[in-house]
C-alpha positions, 0 to 999 in steps of 0.5 A: 276782513281777515289778514288772508283775504286782505293779502289776496285782495292786494295780490289780485289787484297788483297782478292785474295792474302790472299785467294789464296794458294801459290801452286795455284799462282805458277801454273799460268804459267801452266794454261795460256801461259806466252807469251800470258800474256806478249802480253796482258800486252804490249797492255794494257801499249801501250794504257794507259801509255803516255810515252810508247805511245810516245816511240812507236810513235818515233819508228814508231811502231803501237801497233796494228801491234804487234799481235804475240809473234814473233812481240813482240820479235822485239820491241825495248828494253827500258832502263833508258837512252832511256825511264825512264829519258826522261819522267816526272814521271807521264807520266811513270804511267798509264793514266799519273796519279801519284795518281794511286800509293801510294809509291815512292822509289829511286835508285841511280844507277851508276851515283849517280843521283837518279831515282824515281820509283812509285808503288801501294799496289797491286804491293807489293802484287805481290812481296809478293808472292816471299817472301811467297815462301821463308817463306813457302817453305824454313822456314816453317813459316806458322807453326812456330812463326817467328820474321822477322828483317829488316836489309836493309837500311830504307828510300827511298831505296827500300829494307827496306820498300818493305821487311817490307810491304811484310812480313806484308802481309804474316802476314795478310795471316795467317802466325804467323809472326811479323816484326821489323825494326831496319834497318842497325843499328847493335847494335839495331839488336843485342839488338832486337835478344837477347831480343826478339828472344827467344820468337819466334820459329825462327828469320829471318834476312833480309839484304845485305849479307856483312852487315849480316855477319858483324852482325853475326860476332858480337858475339851473341850465334846465335844457340839458335835463329834458325836463317834464312837469306833472302838476296839481292843485291850481288852475294855470293859464296856457301863457303860464305853460308856455312861459315855464316850458320855454324856461325848461326848454320844452319842445312840445307844449302838449306833451311836456307837461300835464296837470292832475285834478287831485284831491285828498278825498279820492286821489286823482279824479282826472288828468290832462292829456295831450288832446285836452292840452291841445284843445285848451291851447286853442281855446286860450287863443279864442276867448269867444269859443271858450266863452261859448263852451264854458259859459264864463270869461275865464279858462278852466282846467280841462282834463279827461277822466275814466267814468268807470274809475270816477263817475262824474255828474253835474248840476247847476254848474257844480261837479260831483262824483262817485268812486271807490276808495278807502272811504267810498263815495256816492254822489259826493259834492266836492264843491268845485264848479265846472262841467262835463263834455262827451268826447264826440260833443267836444270834437263836434263843437271844435269842428264848428270853430274850424279846429280839429285837435287830432289833426293838430297833434298829428301835424306837430309830428309827435312820435307814433305809437309803435303798436297801435291797437285795433278797436271795434268801431269808430262811431261814438253812440250817444246814450239816450239816458244821458239827458243833460249830464253828458254821460255816454257810451261809445266806441273808439277809433279804428287805430290809436294813431297818436299817444294821448288820443283816447275817447274818454269824456272831458271834465272842466274845473274852475275850482272853488267858486268863491275866489272871484271879486265883483266889480261894477257887477262884473265877475273878475277872475284871478285867471284874467289877471294872471295872463296880464303878468305873463306877457313879454318883459313883464314876466321877467319882473314878477313871480306871478303871485298877486292879490286882487281886491276891490277897494274904495278911495277917500271919496268912496269911489271903488277901484281895482287893486292889484298887489304884485310880488316882484321877482328876486333882485327886481326893484319896483318903479313907477314905470313898472307899475304903469306897464303892469297895470296896462298889461292887466287892463289889456288882458281883462278887456280881451278875456272878460267881456263882462269887465269890458262892458260893465265897468265904465272906462274911467274905472277900468285901469287897475291900481298896481302896487309892487311888493317885494318878494315874500312881503309879510302882509301879502306874500308870506313865505310858507303859506298857501297863497290866496289870489283874492281878498274880500 
């Protein structure tokens, strides 16, 4: 690609981004079938990406034979192992040219060996729409002066630089948004908020959930700054959202924070919306409904996605997606477990449980959208080709009454499936233990970090071990250990029917060990924490 065409590509994309209203962008899947869009993407990639051409040849697949969506669904999945790591970085890009991209990020993955991911300015603009959904629909940042504080790690890792750029693009679009980048320097974040926060109508902290909680617990009078949160990288409980929200003075849990499903592989794949948060909070209060919907005794992240931007499929509980990027991906298996649910199917399910999230959001009295847009038709139409994949074609309602109500499909994400421990045949999830540490009184003693293990005593009897990190300046005691163990047990029995039914009562009480803040064996500082050990 020559410099002039690269220039034109950038100009066209930026002009489209800054002049197209968010509502229009989010209606694209209504006006054009997402299945057709992903088929077109496949043919373009098969023609122009050397590595994918090679991949198809090795699989004896002629791209011309892929004519229907059913054909597309038979294409083999690609992974880091069978595709990304087997080709030079340039061959993974269009026309084998690294210079079609202007940025490289790194992801360490489970092996610790970095994988490099390229992208161009235009790829970031596509992802900036996910940020715009949150800043517009949740935070009303189109009409409020906003300080965005980037608390993700800066450097080659994707979160910090990508989030910074996307926020700046929103400012270019006309949002009164100012960005500052302390990264994960806690002292600098606190200084910035205290010195600059009062000059803005609201402050948005963007970062990894446990780190943001650590920042928030550092004693600033957060209420005066109208703090909002954008998070990524970890599934957290609704109790955690309530706890952190209470400490920042949150007035509405559905509108004061949002989480991104982000990855170095392809930017942001999906994002929480006020609607998805409202639904998730209902499911957190109704574990039987959550188990019926998700099939597991733990609460996944629940987000909405634009199927034109990132096209999800699911097989056997594993998510994979297709999407354009610096390294375009077709049916890419990111190794996350989860599923997808059509918008209308979600509302029908909730109605069976006596819950209407749209009515619930209306009852919360959130400010109305000042300029609701007209939509053609109210009734979603199932796609007869969808099968069990939850794909759909549909039309939005007559009016967008509230911000954050978009008839986009839902994706739920448990994360990597190997972070459970098995105890008497019951799968025990870190998410279950987390809720036990977020109960009144106990939440004041602990940081929220723990290590869950199944161990054996001297007689080879198995027991459930939970090492819990104490909050700063909190002393451990037998009484605290006992109270924490009882709280964890209570929530395990409430949330996890396998645990309640499989584990004999005499083996159900966990053994809790309290460790000091930053304990070198269990909670080393500066290392990404793992909640389970085998």
